[in-house]
Residue, then its C-alpha position, 0 to 999 in steps of 0.5 A: x275255536x269257541x264262542x263268546x257270550x256276555x255274562x248277562x246273555x244279552x249278546x253272543x257270537x257263534x265262533x271265535x277263532x285264535x284268541x279273538x283274531x276272528x269272530x264269526x256270526x252265522x245267519x241263515x237269511x238274505x237280509x242282515x239288519x242292525x240287530x244281527x250285528x249286535x253280538x259282534x259290536x258288543x264283543x269288540x267293546x269287551x275284547x279289543x284285540x278282535x281283529x276281524x268280525x264277519x257275518x256269514x249269510x245268504x246275502x246276494x252281495x258281500x259288503x263292509x259295514x261302517x264300523x268294519x264288520x264284513x257281511x259275506x255271502x257264504x260262498x265268498x266266506x268259503x273262498x276267503x277262508x281257503x285263500x287265507x284272507x280271514x285268518x293269518 
């Protein structure tokens, strides 16, 4: 497990798991906006092997963005993690 950041520092992702199999951004808020997804969107441009991108947050309802980023309530994230749905 590590983190990722552009050399310029303009974008970062909190956690990268298993050689970019899973990228996780953590936000302690209940409204996820476009700018909150910036790091995950930049990551996939540089690291095309990323298979799953996730934002863990306090949102009421989990959702999938138009470009394939999972925005998960932290409880859904924990359930998916323990059930093996996030990491092969």
